[in-house]
ROGU-566042 format. One record per residue (C-alpha): residue number from 1; residue in three letters; x, z, y. Coordinates in steps of 0.05 Angstrom, whole numbers, plus 5000, padded with zeros to 4 digits. Each point is the difference from the previous one (the first is absolute). Example, Ala and Ser with C-alpha at 12.3 -4.5 7.8 and 13.67 -1.06 7.14 Angstrom:
BEGIN
{1,"ALA",{5246,5156,4910}}
{2,"SER",{5027,4987,5069}}
% end
This chain:
BEGIN
{1,"TYR",{5000,5000,5000}}
{2,"GLN",{5056,5020,5049}}
{3,"ARG",{5038,4935,4984}}
{4,"ARG",{4937,4959,5014}}
{5,"VAL",{4991,5035,5067}}
{6,"ARG",{5074,4989,5017}}
{7,"ASP",{4994,4925,4983}}
{8,"PHE",{4942,4993,5049}}
{9,"MET",{5038,5039,5053}}
{10,"ASP",{5057,4949,4994}}
{11,"ARG",{4954,4940,5007}}
{12,"PRO",{5026,4950,5052}}
{13,"ILE",{4960,4994,5064}}
{14,"SER",{4966,4933,5011}}
{15,"GLU",{5008,4957,5062}}
{16,"GLU",{4925,5005,5010}}
{17,"ASP",{5005,5076,5007}}
{18,"GLU",{5058,4993,5049}}
{19,"LYS",{4961,4950,5041}}
{20,"ASN",{4938,5046,5002}}
{21,"ILE",{5043,5057,5026}}
{22,"LYS",{5031,4956,5054}}
{23,"GLN",{4931,4976,5022}}
{24,"TRP",{4974,5071,5003}}
{25,"ARG",{5060,5024,5041}}
{26,"VAL",{4991,4942,5050}}
{27,"LYS",{4925,5017,5004}}
{28,"LYS",{5015,5073,5015}}
{29,"LEU",{5052,4979,5053}}
{30,"ILE",{4950,4953,5033}}
{31,"GLN",{4947,5056,5003}}
{32,"SER",{5049,5048,5033}}
{33,"LEU",{5025,4947,5049}}
{34,"GLN",{4928,4981,5019}}
{35,"ARG",{4984,5072,5018}}
{36,"ALA",{5062,5006,5045}}
{37,"ARG",{4990,4995,5076}}
{38,"GLY",{5049,5004,5057}}
{39,"ASN",{5003,5003,5076}}
{40,"GLY",{5007,4936,5038}}
{41,"THR",{5031,4941,4963}}
{42,"SER",{5056,5036,4965}}
{43,"MET",{4983,4980,4928}}
{44,"ILE",{5035,4938,4974}}
{45,"SER",{4977,4958,4941}}
{46,"LEU",{5051,4948,4976}}
{47,"ILE",{4990,4955,4940}}
{48,"ILE",{5052,4948,4981}}
{49,"PRO",{4984,4947,4948}}
{50,"PRO",{5049,4981,4945}}
{51,"LYS",{5057,4950,5017}}
{52,"ASP",{4994,5016,5075}}
{53,"GLN",{5062,5020,5040}}
{54,"ILE",{5015,5072,5019}}
{55,"SER",{5040,4976,5060}}
{56,"ARG",{4938,4967,5030}}
{57,"TYR",{4963,5066,5000}}
{58,"ASN",{5061,5038,5027}}
{59,"LYS",{5000,4952,5060}}
{60,"MET",{4925,5008,5009}}
{61,"LEU",{5006,5077,5000}}
{62,"ALA",{5057,4996,5050}}
{63,"ASP",{4956,4959,5047}}
{64,"GLU",{4942,5049,4989}}
{65,"PHE",{5046,5058,5018}}
{66,"GLY",{5016,4967,5067}}
{67,"THR",{4926,4987,5013}}
{68,"ALA",{4980,5072,4981}}
{69,"SER",{5051,5028,5049}}
{70,"ASN",{4953,4978,5056}}
{71,"ILE",{4941,5043,4977}}
{72,"LYS",{4983,5044,5059}}
{73,"ASN",{4972,5060,4962}}
{74,"ARG",{5062,5041,4982}}
{75,"VAL",{4972,5033,4937}}
{76,"ASN",{4973,4935,4972}}
{77,"ARG",{5064,4963,5018}}
{78,"LEU",{5044,5050,4963}}
{79,"SER",{4954,4999,4939}}
{80,"VAL",{5000,4924,4996}}
{81,"LEU",{5076,4995,5010}}
{82,"GLY",{5010,5053,4946}}
{83,"ALA",{4955,4962,4951}}
{84,"ILE",{5037,4934,5013}}
{85,"THR",{5067,5035,4991}}
{86,"SER",{4977,5030,4933}}
{87,"THR",{4976,4931,4977}}
{88,"GLN",{5067,4970,5018}}
{89,"GLN",{5035,5055,4960}}
{90,"LYS",{4957,4985,4940}}
{91,"LEU",{5015,4925,5004}}
{92,"LYS",{5075,5016,4999}}
{93,"LEU",{4991,5027,4929}}
{94,"TYR",{4984,4929,4976}}
{95,"ASN",{5049,4941,4996}}
{96,"ARG",{4943,4954,4982}}
{97,"VAL",{4925,5001,4991}}
{98,"PRO",{4982,5025,4929}}
{99,"ASP",{4967,4952,4951}}
{100,"ASN",{4930,5025,5014}}
{101,"GLY",{5009,5009,5075}}
{102,"LEU",{5010,5062,5042}}
{103,"VAL",{4950,5048,5031}}
{104,"ILE",{5020,5050,5055}}
{105,"TYR",{4957,5052,5036}}
{106,"CYS",{5033,5041,5055}}
{107,"GLY",{4971,5044,5055}}
{108,"THR",{4977,5068,5023}}
{109,"ILE",{4933,5024,4974}}
{110,"VAL",{4957,5059,5021}}
{111,"THR",{4984,5048,4943}}
{112,"ASP",{4934,5036,4990}}
{113,"GLU",{5031,5061,5033}}
{114,"GLY",{5015,4959,5063}}
{115,"LYS",{5075,4998,4987}}
{116,"GLU",{5042,4937,5004}}
{117,"LYS",{5036,4976,4938}}
{118,"LYS",{5047,4941,4990}}
{119,"VAL",{4985,4952,4943}}
{120,"ASN",{5051,4950,4973}}
{121,"ILE",{4979,4961,4938}}
{122,"ASP",{5033,4938,4970}}
{123,"PHE",{4986,4970,4932}}
{124,"GLU",{4996,4935,4960}}
{125,"PRO",{4929,4983,4978}}
{126,"HIS",{4986,4996,4925}}
{127,"THR",{4980,4926,5008}}
{128,"PRO",{5022,4947,5051}}
{129,"ILE",{4967,5006,5068}}
{130,"ASN",{4996,4934,5038}}
{131,"THR",{4981,5031,5067}}
{132,"SER",{5042,5008,5062}}
{133,"LEU",{4978,5057,5046}}
{134,"TYR",{5027,5039,5059}}
{135,"LEU",{4954,5046,5039}}
{136,"CYS",{5007,5060,5047}}
{137,"ASP",{4935,5040,5001}}
{138,"ASN",{4971,5070,4997}}
{139,"LYS",{4991,4990,4924}}
{140,"PHE",{5035,4968,4941}}
{141,"HIS",{4974,4932,4978}}
{142,"THR",{4992,4999,4924}}
{143,"GLU",{4952,4941,4992}}
{144,"PRO",{5051,4954,4967}}
{145,"LEU",{5017,5054,4949}}
{146,"SER",{4926,5012,4985}}
{147,"GLU",{4991,4925,4987}}
{148,"LEU",{5060,5004,4953}}
{149,"LEU",{4965,5055,4959}}
{150,"GLU",{4933,4964,4998}}
{151,"SER",{5029,4939,4965}}
{152,"ASP",{5063,5027,4966}}
{153,"GLU",{4987,4970,4931}}
{154,"LYS",{5037,4937,4980}}
{155,"PHE",{4956,4941,4978}}
{156,"GLY",{5019,4935,4967}}
{157,"PHE",{4972,4932,5021}}
{158,"ILE",{5000,4934,4962}}
{159,"VAL",{4976,4941,5042}}
{160,"MET",{4989,4936,4958}}
{161,"ASP",{4980,4929,5015}}
{162,"GLY",{5015,4930,4974}}
{163,"ASN",{5065,4995,5038}}
{164,"GLY",{5032,5066,4979}}
{165,"SER",{4996,5076,4998}}
{166,"LEU",{5024,5057,5044}}
{167,"PHE",{5017,5070,4975}}
{168,"GLY",{5000,5055,5052}}
{169,"THR",{4990,5075,5012}}
{170,"LEU",{4966,5040,5055}}
{171,"SER",{5020,5072,5015}}
{172,"GLY",{4972,5032,5062}}
{173,"ASN",{5007,4947,5053}}
{174,"THR",{5060,4968,4966}}
{175,"ARG",{4988,4933,4968}}
{176,"THR",{5054,4973,4954}}
{177,"VAL",{5004,4931,4967}}
{178,"ILE",{5036,5009,4933}}
{179,"HIS",{5000,4928,4973}}
{180,"LYS",{4971,4931,5012}}
{181,"LEU",{4987,4950,4945}}
{182,"SER",{4987,4926,5013}}
{183,"VAL",{4964,4955,4950}}
{184,"ASP",{4979,4927,4996}}
{185,"LEU",{4935,4996,4961}}
{186,"PRO",{4966,4933,4986}}
{187,"LYS",{4933,4988,5034}}
{188,"LYS",{4936,4989,4961}}
{189,"HIS",{5006,4924,5003}}
{190,"GLY",{5060,4958,4983}}
{191,"ARG",{5020,4931,5024}}
{192,"GLY",{4988,4966,4933}}
{193,"GLY",{5050,4980,4947}}
{194,"GLN",{4979,5053,4949}}
{195,"SER",{4937,5022,4965}}
{196,"ALA",{4953,5048,5035}}
{197,"LEU",{5003,5049,4941}}
{198,"ARG",{5076,5000,4999}}
{199,"PHE",{5002,5010,5076}}
{200,"ALA",{4950,5058,4996}}
{201,"ARG",{5041,5032,4943}}
{202,"LEU",{5065,4995,5039}}
{203,"ARG",{4966,5029,5062}}
{204,"LEU",{4972,5060,4962}}
{205,"GLU",{5067,5011,4967}}
{206,"LYS",{5036,5003,5067}}
{207,"ARG",{4948,5048,5028}}
{208,"HIS",{5008,5043,4938}}
{209,"ASN",{5077,5001,5009}}
{210,"TYR",{4991,5018,5074}}
{211,"LEU",{4955,5059,4983}}
{212,"ARG",{5049,5024,4946}}
{213,"LYS",{5058,4996,5050}}
{214,"VAL",{4961,5041,5052}}
{215,"ALA",{4980,5051,4947}}
{216,"GLU",{5074,5008,4979}}
{217,"LEU",{5023,5008,5072}}
{218,"ALA",{4945,5052,5013}}
{219,"VAL",{5029,5043,4943}}
{220,"GLN",{5070,4990,5029}}
{221,"PHE",{4981,5022,5070}}
{222,"PHE",{4945,5052,4990}}
{223,"ILE",{5021,5037,4936}}
{224,"THR",{5059,5047,4998}}
{225,"ASN",{5018,5045,4940}}
{226,"ASP",{4938,4977,4962}}
{227,"LYS",{4951,5020,5054}}
{228,"PRO",{4973,4968,5064}}
{229,"ASN",{5041,5015,5063}}
{230,"VAL",{4941,4988,5046}}
{231,"SER",{4935,5040,5008}}
{232,"GLY",{4956,4939,4996}}
{233,"LEU",{5001,4924,4996}}
{234,"ILE",{4963,4949,5042}}
{235,"LEU",{4990,4929,4974}}
{236,"ALA",{4988,4948,5054}}
{237,"GLY",{4998,4925,5006}}
{238,"LEU",{4960,4936,5003}}
{239,"ALA",{4955,4974,4944}}
{240,"ASP",{5000,5032,4931}}
{241,"PHE",{5074,5013,4989}}
{242,"LYS",{4997,5074,5018}}
{243,"THR",{4938,5012,4956}}
{244,"GLU",{5032,4963,4941}}
{245,"LEU",{5064,5042,5008}}
{246,"GLY",{4962,5067,5001}}
{247,"GLN",{4960,4982,4938}}
{248,"SER",{5057,4966,4962}}
{249,"ASP",{5030,5030,4937}}
{250,"MET",{5068,4981,5028}}
{251,"PHE",{4991,5050,5057}}
{252,"ASP",{5029,5068,4982}}
{253,"ALA",{4947,5052,4982}}
{254,"ARG",{5036,5054,5041}}
{255,"LEU",{4990,4957,5062}}
{256,"GLN",{4929,4981,4983}}
{257,"ARG",{4981,5074,5001}}
{258,"ILE",{5023,5008,5072}}
{259,"ILE",{4967,4938,5030}}
{260,"ILE",{4962,5028,5060}}
{261,"LYS",{4969,4936,5028}}
{262,"VAL",{4999,4924,4993}}
{263,"VAL",{4992,4966,5067}}
{264,"ASP",{4990,4928,5023}}
{265,"VAL",{5047,4977,5055}}
{266,"SER",{5001,4936,5040}}
{267,"TYR",{5076,4990,4997}}
{268,"GLY",{5058,5007,4953}}
{269,"GLY",{5069,5030,5014}}
{270,"GLU",{5011,5052,5055}}
{271,"ASN",{4937,4982,5039}}
{272,"GLY",{4960,5013,4937}}
{273,"PHE",{5038,5066,4990}}
{274,"ASN",{4980,5023,5070}}
{275,"GLN",{4928,4980,4988}}
{276,"ALA",{4999,5036,4932}}
{277,"ILE",{5024,5065,5034}}
{278,"GLU",{4943,4996,5051}}
{279,"LEU",{4947,4985,4947}}
{280,"SER",{5022,5056,4953}}
{281,"ALA",{5010,5054,5054}}
{282,"ASP",{4939,5041,4980}}
{283,"SER",{5017,5000,4926}}
{284,"LEU",{5072,5022,5014}}
{285,"ARG",{4976,5058,5043}}
{286,"ASN",{4958,5028,4942}}
{287,"VAL",{5054,5000,4946}}
{288,"LYS",{5027,5070,5015}}
{289,"PHE",{4929,5025,5007}}
{290,"ILE",{4983,4973,4931}}
{291,"GLN",{5063,5031,4968}}
{292,"GLU",{4981,5068,5028}}
{293,"LYS",{4929,4994,4973}}
{294,"LYS",{5027,4982,4931}}
{295,"LEU",{5046,5060,4999}}
{296,"ILE",{4947,5050,5020}}
{297,"SER",{4949,4968,4953}}
{298,"LYS",{5049,5011,4943}}
{299,"PHE",{5004,5073,5020}}
{300,"PHE",{4924,5006,5000}}
{301,"GLU",{4997,4966,4931}}
{302,"GLU",{5046,5053,4970}}
{303,"ILE",{4953,5053,5028}}
{304,"ALA",{4938,4964,4975}}
{305,"ILE",{5025,4997,4928}}
{306,"ASP",{5030,5070,5006}}
{307,"SER",{5066,4977,4971}}
{308,"GLY",{5037,5061,5026}}
{309,"LYS",{5054,4952,5027}}
{310,"TYR",{4985,5016,5073}}
{311,"CYS",{5003,5058,5048}}
{312,"PHE",{4982,5013,5073}}
{313,"GLY",{5012,5056,5050}}
{314,"ILE",{5067,5026,5023}}
{315,"ARG",{5009,5053,4945}}
{316,"ASP",{4987,4954,4939}}
{317,"THR",{5039,4944,5033}}
{318,"MET",{5062,5044,5010}}
{319,"ASN",{4994,5026,4928}}
{320,"SER",{4997,4928,4972}}
{321,"LEU",{5061,4981,5042}}
{322,"GLU",{5040,5059,4975}}
{323,"ALA",{4981,4983,4928}}
{324,"GLY",{5022,4928,5009}}
{325,"ALA",{4930,4976,4980}}
{326,"ALA",{4983,4965,5066}}
{327,"ASP",{5002,4924,4992}}
{328,"ILE",{4970,4980,5067}}
{329,"LEU",{4994,5049,5058}}
{330,"ILE",{4943,4979,5046}}
{331,"VAL",{5001,5029,5070}}
{332,"TRP",{4957,4988,5062}}
{333,"ASP",{5049,4976,5053}}
{334,"SER",{4969,5048,5052}}
{335,"LEU",{4997,5062,4956}}
{336,"ASP",{4998,5062,5044}}
{337,"LEU",{5043,5047,4959}}
{338,"LYS",{5067,5033,5015}}
{339,"ARG",{5049,5026,4949}}
{340,"VAL",{5027,5066,5026}}
{341,"HIS",{5060,5032,4966}}
{342,"LEU",{5002,5076,5013}}
{343,"ARG",{5052,5052,4980}}
{344,"ASN",{4996,5075,4995}}
{345,"ASN",{5068,5023,5026}}
{346,"THR",{4991,5069,4968}}
{347,"THR",{4988,4977,4929}}
{348,"GLY",{5030,4931,5005}}
{349,"GLU",{4936,4969,4971}}
{350,"ASP",{4979,4930,5021}}
{351,"LYS",{4928,4978,5009}}
{352,"ILE",{4969,4932,5010}}
{353,"LEU",{4934,4992,5038}}
{354,"PHE",{4958,4938,5012}}
{355,"LEU",{4964,5010,5066}}
{356,"THR",{4954,4958,5044}}
{357,"SER",{5015,4995,5075}}
{358,"ALA",{4947,5053,5013}}
{359,"GLN",{5031,5048,4950}}
{360,"LEU",{5070,4994,5030}}
{361,"SER",{4981,5045,5057}}
{362,"GLN",{4971,5056,4955}}
{363,"GLN",{5052,5056,5000}}
{364,"GLN",{4978,5030,4933}}
{365,"ASN",{5031,4940,4966}}
{366,"TYR",{5069,5021,5024}}
{367,"LYS",{4996,5072,4975}}
{368,"ASP",{5015,5029,4931}}
{369,"GLU",{4934,5021,4969}}
{370,"LYS",{5029,5062,4966}}
{371,"THR",{5046,5028,5054}}
{372,"GLY",{4974,4965,5063}}
{373,"ALA",{5071,4979,5016}}
{374,"GLU",{5012,4939,5044}}
{375,"LEU",{5022,4938,4961}}
{376,"GLU",{5053,4953,5026}}
{377,"VAL",{4980,4927,5007}}
{378,"VAL",{5055,4961,4965}}
{379,"SER",{4968,4931,5010}}
{380,"ARG",{4934,4969,5021}}
{381,"ASP",{4987,4928,4979}}
{382,"GLU",{4942,4952,5001}}
{383,"LEU",{4980,4997,4926}}
{384,"VAL",{4995,4924,5001}}
{385,"GLU",{5070,4997,5030}}
{386,"TRP",{5026,5048,4946}}
{387,"PHE",{4969,4957,4946}}
{388,"ALA",{5033,4938,5030}}
{389,"ASP",{5068,5034,4997}}
{390,"ASN",{4993,5034,4932}}
{391,"TYR",{4954,4959,4955}}
{392,"LYS",{5061,4967,4966}}
{393,"LYS",{5021,5067,4971}}
{394,"TYR",{4935,5003,4960}}
{395,"GLY",{5005,4929,4971}}
{396,"THR",{4933,4980,5030}}
{397,"SER",{4974,4942,5041}}
{398,"LEU",{4973,5017,5069}}
{399,"GLN",{4940,4960,5026}}
{400,"PHE",{4970,5011,5069}}
{401,"VAL",{4926,4987,5011}}
{402,"THR",{4955,4999,5062}}
{403,"ASP",{4928,5022,5011}}
{404,"LYS",{4978,4932,5024}}
{405,"SER",{4970,4976,4935}}
{406,"GLN",{4939,5032,4967}}
{407,"GLU",{5043,5023,4941}}
{408,"GLY",{5054,5026,5047}}
{409,"CYS",{4950,5039,5040}}
{410,"GLN",{4971,5031,4936}}
{411,"PHE",{5070,5018,4976}}
{412,"VAL",{5016,5035,5066}}
{413,"LYS",{4934,5037,5008}}
{414,"GLY",{4986,5015,4927}}
{415,"PHE",{5070,5013,4972}}
{416,"GLY",{5038,5023,5062}}
{417,"GLY",{5042,4938,5007}}
{418,"ILE",{5051,5018,4947}}
{419,"GLY",{5002,4987,4925}}
{420,"CYS",{5039,4972,4941}}
{421,"LEU",{4991,4952,4942}}
{422,"LEU",{5036,5034,4942}}
{423,"ARG",{5042,4974,4943}}
{424,"TRP",{4968,5048,4951}}
{425,"ARG",{4944,5051,4998}}
{426,"MET",{5013,5067,5033}}
{427,"ASP",{4960,5064,4992}}
{428,"PHE",{5005,5030,5069}}
{429,"ASP",{4958,5060,4980}}
{430,"ALA",{5055,5020,4952}}
{431,"PHE",{5050,5009,5057}}
{432,"ASN",{5011,5073,5016}}
{433,"VAL",{4985,4991,5073}}
{434,"GLU",{5040,5056,5030}}
{435,"GLU",{5011,4954,5059}}
{436,"ASP",{4929,5014,5023}}
{437,"GLU",{5033,5046,5049}}
{438,"ASP",{5050,4947,5020}}
{439,"ILE",{4949,4947,5017}}
{440,"ALA",{4957,5011,5061}}
{441,"ASP",{4924,4999,4993}}
{442,"TYR",{4992,4926,5012}}
{443,"ASP",{4942,4982,4955}}
{444,"TYR",{4991,4927,4981}}
% end
């Protein structure tokens, strides 16, 4: 049993999990930046797209520094000049623009207590950002980052017509052409010199070979390590080529399963690619939504059949993690729980509490129940943040969900927004729950 638990603990972390964590961190950062407000126009938002030149932005900031020196209001002038200087210092850390672009936020914000606080943030987005932005305002502008999160999935496109095919991908607002294939297919009617049946047979044979070639290239471009490397596939084109490809036995079954939409376009090549992106926009937007619904529906199915391979609530979830039984940890991305590590300096005992924001201010949570002694706060973390940092230690997969779908809303309201799909049945009643005292009265 212990060896089985250890094997699961050592399970390699998938790229999908890492991507989910990065998305969640960017989302949290956006939320905190959106709440921030400053005095005057001392908050700088700078976004540099990939392959741009750092020197160009250094020159622009030097010009801005000269212009800002003429601001009449002394306090505002010093704040703006300070923010520009901080941005210039951040740019000096980079010899070139990172592969996915560069995002910098610098400025002085006003906290809830009315105090001023300097903020200097620089990072490379998790996917390429093809937006150039420079703004001085009384707030940070995060709209381009929000757009990046909305359409972060990578989708494959195959655009087919009688002249050739185009293979491309779309991730966020980044459109990439992977390969172009040209073909010379015979028309329906020949110029004579051979029988109609023979001509028709040769024509069908060339169409068949063309479809086979496209199907082979699709596997080459959209399958890596025996699984699709895109979240969904769009087939586009003129006439019936796209439909024939999707229904053909030559088309890989792994790719057939992820076909999201088949669209008619008026052009081939790159113009057809652009048109296919526009026509499939609504379908692409719903992919993440559908994935979330499937995950939570699976959780509800385990409950419906009473398989015992599920748990919910903070106590059972932590027990399943400690036992190495948690296969998929499902967490609401806005879960209002803090993990508070307390220590009794007299006895040396440690205590872990899981508190809501309202319970953080209740003093009885920071006193020893037996002696009434004050407990030292060793650490206080957002529980979701703690999961993001530590889920690898438990050999589980971490999946964030929202409350925007009907299933997601039910998961949050009915099950507290936290639960697990388990590898094996667990009898939680059999646990000798001495930690009743360690876990605050947060009833799910």
